[in-house]
C-alpha angles and dihedrals in degrees: 000000000000119000095023091173092059093052099038099173099025090057087066095048122080103143137021093261087065090058090053090057093056123097112252088244090062095059095081091055090046089056090051091051093049091050093050093046090050092051093045093049101042092044086063101044108016128233143135107328125156097058093052093049089057093049101056101102093040090051094049093047094049093051091043095054105030123064098239133214090022089049104059120235117190116197124206127206087021095214087079090067103078091106088049089055091049091054097044104063098285101095096118092034089062086081088068098045115143091001126119108286090000128115121291123263088227138043115294126181093208091054101058141000086229091065097082094177134016113248127186103129121053137253096032102107102086093048092049093044091050089054090052092047092052090047089051091053093047089052091044093234126157106225134121123239119209127186117198112199133170149094090103098319092118088069088069116095094220089070091059093045088055093046091050090052092045092052092047095054092035094228121188096247135138120213119194114199112205099203109191096161090272093099118013123015117248123257134209105303112202101050090041092051092051093047093047093050089049098052093041094050116107092226091056092049091047091049091046090053092050092050090049091053092047095049089049088067094053099075115213094353089054091050090054091050090050092052091049091049093050092048091049094051093044091045092054091048092049093050100046104026139042087228100113090083090058093042088054088055090055100262126129103232129217121180166304090254129174103265092200097056100090095185092053091047091052090051093049093047091049089054098046093042091073094045126088116247171247088108131162122202112196112205123185112216138168118238109233091018115184098015112085100208090052092046090052097047111031095172098045094050096037081103130353146182113239109310143188107268094214097052104020089229117143117252096233127203113213108258099175094211135066120250123265086240094059092043089056094045094051093045092052091049091053091050094048089053088067097037118038090184089076117090133184124225127191134173104231092307106099094142096036094050097043092246091121088084090059091042091057097042102036109015092169088062095050128086128182108190097184124239091332110113095164091055091045092060097045090043086055090048090055091051091049092056087062096051095259113134109227119199108200111199111191131148113261093245093049095048087065086076092066098049094124092050091050090055102035105032101031110019101045091047091045091228124177100246119151115216117199113191116198121188093034111170124012114350098191121219098030092064133195098347091058104033111117092221103137112040097101088052099047096040096044093066093057111100115235092020120134117201127195136176122192123223093213144357095276091055089046090061091050091048092053088052092046091049095055090046093051107098103174103089137303121339131189136193127188133197136176132256114262142040129329125242098259095251115164115268117219125214113262129001140279127215114241116220109248113257095002123136129191133224109233099178130017120226144159110209103059140344127235113207106194137176131200118325092010095064093078091045089050092054090050092046089051089053090053091049091048089064088058095050098260113129113203131185114223122208127188099211094188093185126069090179122052096024121214094257095179090054091049090051090053091046093051091058097043104044133042091194117059123180124191120199129195139148092230136087111293088227109090098345136114095302090051089053091054092047091051092052093047090049092050091051091043092235113169101209121137108245129199117191117204119191143093118335126238096271139079110269116225126223129285134114116307090246093051092049094046089053095047091049094046095240098117118096093270093048092045093050091049092051091049092051091052090046093053089050088054092245114148113236118218132196110262130177092250096055136281114125130219121281 
């Protein structure tokens, strides 16, 4: 690697077997090198940051003790795994992370044999690791399975479901909890460390076994001694550790341990490696460890664009317009000021969802439920039964996790819950796990659901207002990641008529029916086509459900060529809704649907991906020209989508 002198030990380490060749005294320096390399690299290109800094010693110790990749290590909340990537053959490739054709910002099975399971969303590791452990036993293999969970993932119910199942079937599984104050609060370290080392040590377990055998020969007196011993051990654990919860779920608990003492971690892992699970090792870490700006602001430097290494401040490019996220957050705060019966709910994403504005201004009206989207939706449903108006702000990709609750707890009961989906469409660098590609499809099938998408930030404000005023069942609005267009924002709000679109540009040759982020692209595509003598009408449909049926009736009679545009999967989305209506009415128009193809879209900037998929203004205009010439468009790697 470049600058070998700066990273003295790391320059000699490319794979885990290299760590196993180091002297134990060199591990601390290796951790220092990894941390510095991580800061140097991410400062230049941006990426997830704080979680990885806190995971360095745990990552080194795991790869030192366990025989990866034969022993399987499953990472949770995959943004923690940058140090893991550095130590598993991707040190130089880290410089391309989250960039077009570069490595993923999360775990990816196709990227490395060391990535045992893909991880973008949280709380999945224990379930996946349990599946691997059971498969190992069925195949009579002799490998260890380790799940590493943390950075808030223990607030997700799926983790406890998996632990309950693991404890019930007594699977040989090791869970490492990276506790950085985002999940379980820390406990007293030194006494806990001593106690954990003692009960994990082979000599203690051997002595305990001998005592158990001896007391078994002493009849009733021995039974009494056994009960006293168990109570003593459990009592100590209960007093100095939070481990009784995990013990109740069937896990043998060790911790809390200092997650930044690499030598101690190696010792603990060596002890538990030879034990039969399920076992949980609870390590206390500090998010952002070793880089003062990240230590001081865990949320701000959880992830970052390129930043100044000395100050930690982002190197900002002038955008000129506020983000859609901040526009939403400020609008909701204004609305709550006049109606205290409105509350905001987020799932561990107060800053990312714009809910931080409400949190600061009206904390009593703000609820962060942790990484628990299913609970967030049913919690909102409960509020709605009592005439409170819940506004649930969750990224499009994360709301997928609560699909059953949306149908069963909200839709069937026709409750007034407002769903606000940030990051709808392609998000860019975070890739397929975070792209909001499916929300129009999965929400559109829910009876009683209303779905809106604003063309700009002014319309977003009015849609938030319209949503909280809508009383007749659930209502959702979605908007893209990124900045608005800088349109003027009026004081106050206007109600938008339900299911009513608007014609933005008149035309005679074809009509472009667009929703959300694709409205602006449609206008620009129409301008390109105008220079070539093709005159297109552009319609901002606003509503995906209900559609503006009167407008569609008018369109069917006026234009032979109809084009739908959406930043959503073409399967089941807005274009499908228009096709269904035209089929029901037996209209004979030619229809071209432009949107996201039936595949998972990899990472890159939003602009790069839009261009590659042919859904930027140039790509749209080219598809429309081919469509008017009756040429069939086919999906190709460079871009054009299916007709």
